[in-house]
C-alpha positions in Angstrom: 120.7 -181.9 138.3 123.0 -178.9 138.9 122.9 -177.7 142.6 124.2 -174.4 144.0 126.8 -176.4 146.0 128.3 -177.7 142.8 129.1 -174.3 141.3 132.5 -172.7 142.3 132.5 -169.0 143.3 134.1 -168.0 139.8 131.2 -169.8 138.0 128.5 -168.1 140.1 130.1 -164.7 139.6 130.1 -165.4 136.0 126.5 -166.3 136.0 125.6 -163.0 138.0 127.7 -160.9 135.5 125.9 -162.5 132.4 122.7 -161.7 134.0 123.6 -158.1 135.0 124.9 -157.5 131.4 121.8 -159.0 129.8 119.4 -156.7 131.9 121.7 -153.5 131.8 119.1 -151.6 129.6 116.3 -152.5 132.3 118.7 -151.4 135.1 119.5 -148.2 133.3 115.9 -147.3 132.6 114.9 -148.0 136.4 117.8 -146.0 137.8 116.9 -143.2 135.5 113.3 -143.4 136.2 112.5 -143.5 132.4 108.9 -142.9 131.6 108.9 -146.2 129.5 110.6 -148.4 132.0 108.2 -151.2 131.9 108.3 -151.5 127.9 111.9 -151.3 128.0 112.1 -154.1 130.6 109.6 -156.2 128.7 111.6 -155.7 125.5 114.8 -156.6 127.2 113.2 -159.7 128.9 111.3 -161.2 125.9 113.5 -160.2 122.9 117.0 -159.0 124.3 118.4 -162.5 123.5 118.2 -161.5 119.7 121.1 -158.9 120.2 119.3 -156.3 118.0 116.4 -155.8 120.6 119.0 -155.6 123.3 120.7 -152.7 121.5 117.4 -151.1 120.9 116.4 -151.4 124.5 119.8 -149.9 125.6 119.5 -146.9 123.3 115.9 -146.4 124.4 117.0 -146.5 128.0 119.6 -143.9 127.7 117.5 -141.4 125.8 114.8 -139.2 127.3 
């Protein structure tokens, strides 16, 4: 089992960067106080891994 003590600082930074990029559409929608921030977050969370849904969520987050 992988423990936090086994990860180097670089590996932890990479994991944080990956999560930040994955949830970028959600972060943008919350920062912009988008009226559909919850649906954008759910789309990002549940289907963002497809790539297509991630792009849709990103475009949706930056449009009014």
